[in-house]
C-alpha positions in Angstrom: 43.7 136.6 80.5 45.6 138.4 83.2 43.0 141.1 83.3 40.2 138.6 83.4 41.9 136.9 86.4 42.1 140.3 88.2 38.4 141.1 87.6 37.3 137.7 88.8 39.5 138.0 91.9 38.0 141.5 92.7 34.5 140.0 92.1 35.1 137.2 94.5 36.4 139.5 97.1 33.1 141.5 97.2 30.1 139.9 98.9 26.5 141.0 99.3 24.1 140.9 102.3 20.4 141.6 102.9 19.3 143.2 106.2 16.0 143.5 107.9 15.1 146.4 110.2 12.5 147.1 112.9 11.9 150.9 112.4 11.3 152.9 115.5 12.0 156.2 117.2 14.5 156.7 120.0 16.4 159.3 122.1 20.2 159.2 122.6 22.9 161.5 124.1 23.2 164.6 121.9 20.3 163.5 119.8 16.5 163.6 120.5 13.7 161.8 118.8 15.6 160.0 116.0 13.9 157.6 113.6 16.2 154.6 113.3 16.6 151.0 111.9 17.1 148.5 114.6 18.7 145.5 113.0 16.5 142.5 113.7 18.3 140.1 111.4 21.7 138.5 111.9 23.6 139.2 108.7 26.9 137.4 108.2 29.4 140.2 107.5 32.7 138.3 107.4 34.3 140.1 104.5 35.7 143.8 104.6 34.1 144.4 101.3 30.5 143.3 102.1 27.8 145.4 100.5 24.3 145.8 101.6 22.0 145.1 98.6 18.5 145.4 100.2 16.8 146.5 103.3 13.5 145.0 104.4 11.1 146.1 107.1 7.8 148.0 107.7 8.1 151.7 108.2 6.0 153.7 110.7 3.1 155.7 109.3 4.2 158.5 106.9 7.9 157.4 107.2 10.3 156.0 104.6 14.1 155.4 104.1 14.7 159.0 103.6 13.6 159.7 107.3 16.0 157.1 108.8 18.8 158.9 110.8 20.0 156.1 113.0 21.4 152.5 112.6 21.3 150.3 115.7 22.7 146.7 116.0 23.2 144.7 119.2 24.4 141.4 117.7 23.7 138.5 119.9 25.3 136.1 117.6 28.4 138.2 116.9 28.2 137.9 113.1 29.4 141.4 112.3 33.2 141.4 111.6 33.3 144.6 109.5 31.4 147.8 108.8 29.2 146.9 105.8 29.2 149.2 102.8 26.3 150.6 100.8 24.1 151.5 103.8 24.1 155.2 102.8 22.4 154.3 99.5 19.3 153.2 101.6 19.7 155.7 104.4 21.4 158.9 103.1 20.8 161.0 106.1 22.3 158.9 108.9 23.6 160.8 111.9 23.9 157.8 114.3 25.6 154.4 114.0 25.6 152.1 117.0 27.0 148.6 116.5 27.3 146.8 119.9 28.4 143.4 120.9 29.7 142.4 117.4 33.1 141.1 116.3 34.4 144.1 114.4 38.0 143.6 113.7 39.0 146.8 112.1 37.6 150.2 110.8 38.9 152.5 108.2 38.3 156.0 106.9 36.4 154.7 103.9 33.8 153.0 106.3 32.7 156.5 107.5 33.3 158.9 104.6 29.9 158.3 103.2 28.3 159.8 106.4 29.4 163.5 106.5 26.6 164.4 109.0 27.4 161.6 111.5 27.1 162.9 115.0 26.9 159.8 117.1 29.2 156.7 116.7 29.4 153.8 119.1 31.3 150.7 118.4 31.1 149.4 122.0 32.3 145.9 122.9 33.9 144.8 119.6 37.4 143.6 118.7 39.0 146.7 117.3 42.8 147.0 117.9 43.9 150.1 115.9 42.6 153.5 114.9 44.1 154.7 111.8 45.4 158.0 110.6 42.8 160.7 109.8 40.1 158.2 110.6 37.4 160.9 110.9 38.5 163.3 108.3 35.1 163.4 106.6 33.1 163.3 109.9 33.6 166.8 111.3 30.3 166.9 113.0 30.9 164.0 115.4 29.9 164.8 119.0 29.8 161.4 120.6 32.4 158.6 120.2 32.4 155.3 122.1 35.1 152.7 121.7 34.6 151.2 125.1 35.4 147.5 125.7 37.4 146.9 122.5 41.1 145.7 122.3 42.7 149.0 121.1 46.4 149.2 121.7 47.3 151.9 119.0 45.7 155.2 118.2 47.0 157.6 115.6 46.9 161.1 117.0 45.5 162.6 113.9 42.0 161.0 114.5 41.3 164.0 116.7 42.3 166.7 114.0 38.9 167.1 112.5 36.7 166.7 115.7 36.1 170.3 116.7 32.5 169.5 117.9 33.4 166.6 120.0 31.6 166.4 123.4 31.8 162.8 124.6 34.8 160.4 124.1 34.9 156.9 125.7 37.8 154.4 125.6 36.9 152.4 128.7 38.6 148.9 129.1 41.0 149.0 126.2 44.6 147.7 126.2 46.4 151.0 125.9 43.8 153.1 127.8 41.0 152.7 130.1 39.2 156.1 130.4 36.3 158.0 129.2 35.1 161.6 129.3 31.4 162.8 129.3 32.3 166.4 129.9 33.7 168.6 127.1 35.8 170.4 129.6 37.9 167.3 130.2 38.4 166.2 126.6 41.7 168.0 126.3 43.2 165.9 129.2 41.8 162.7 127.9 43.1 163.3 124.3 46.5 164.1 125.9 46.4 160.8 127.7 45.6 158.9 124.5 48.5 160.5 122.7 50.9 159.6 125.6 49.8 156.0 126.0 48.5 154.8 122.5 50.9 156.0 119.9 51.8 153.6 117.1 55.4 152.4 117.5 56.4 153.8 114.1 54.9 157.1 114.8 57.2 160.2 114.4 56.2 163.5 116.0 58.8 165.2 113.9 57.0 164.1 110.7 53.7 165.0 112.3 54.8 168.5 113.1 56.4 168.8 109.6 53.0 167.9 108.1 51.3 170.3 110.5 53.6 173.1 109.6 53.1 172.5 105.9 49.3 172.7 106.3 49.7 176.0 108.3 51.9 177.4 105.6 49.3 176.5 102.9 46.6 178.0 105.1 48.6 181.2 105.4 49.1 181.4 101.7 45.4 181.0 101.2 44.6 183.7 103.6 47.1 186.1 102.1 45.6 185.5 98.6 42.1 186.1 100.1 43.1 189.4 101.6 44.6 190.6 98.3 41.4 189.7 96.6 39.4 191.6 99.2 41.7 194.6 99.0 41.4 194.7 95.3 37.7 194.6 95.4 37.7 197.4 98.0 39.8 199.6 95.6 37.4 198.8 92.8 34.5 199.9 95.0 36.3 203.1 95.9 37.1 203.9 92.3 33.5 203.4 91.1 32.2 205.6 94.0 34.3 208.4 92.7 
């Protein structure tokens, strides 16, 4: 009986939604000539576990879901409160997500881990307050991030740990920071400013450095093991040559 109650609770917490797209081509910063879905319906996404179950719309000639690389929404009716799940099942090759003028309250690592090739992310003019630890762990190809005009007051510094290809970073008109950088040469100073102004109150640099040292130690161990394997192979090659 208890198990049945839990299953029913989980079922009720998951909602589904259908979306409709106008398919078109567009050009964005860091991305040229992208085939994208422009959301032309107003889905009600008020649950964090909302799953997209169908996508409607007429493709351009010779195009299909496999060709879609961008998802664009400018929600005039502000009905998107969370990032919907399941979009990758229809569009497995997304490299751009742009959701403007919505009411997105929170975002999590699980919202983006299904998009490992993501290069462009804009959540401009939403209601986001906090950017969590390792938010972009699975999005190492991100080049453009825009969180302008949100309500961000806390940013965990580890969100930058996996963004080696970042070129544009925008935090305009937020609570803890009002700044943006469109030049890669200035990213270091902007990230430094974010870490100075937007740290979560319970964040400990000591624990952060401990974790960093642990990762470095593990990396050194792996490198040493790799060197031993290479040296062993070299010796075997020398032996066979003789």
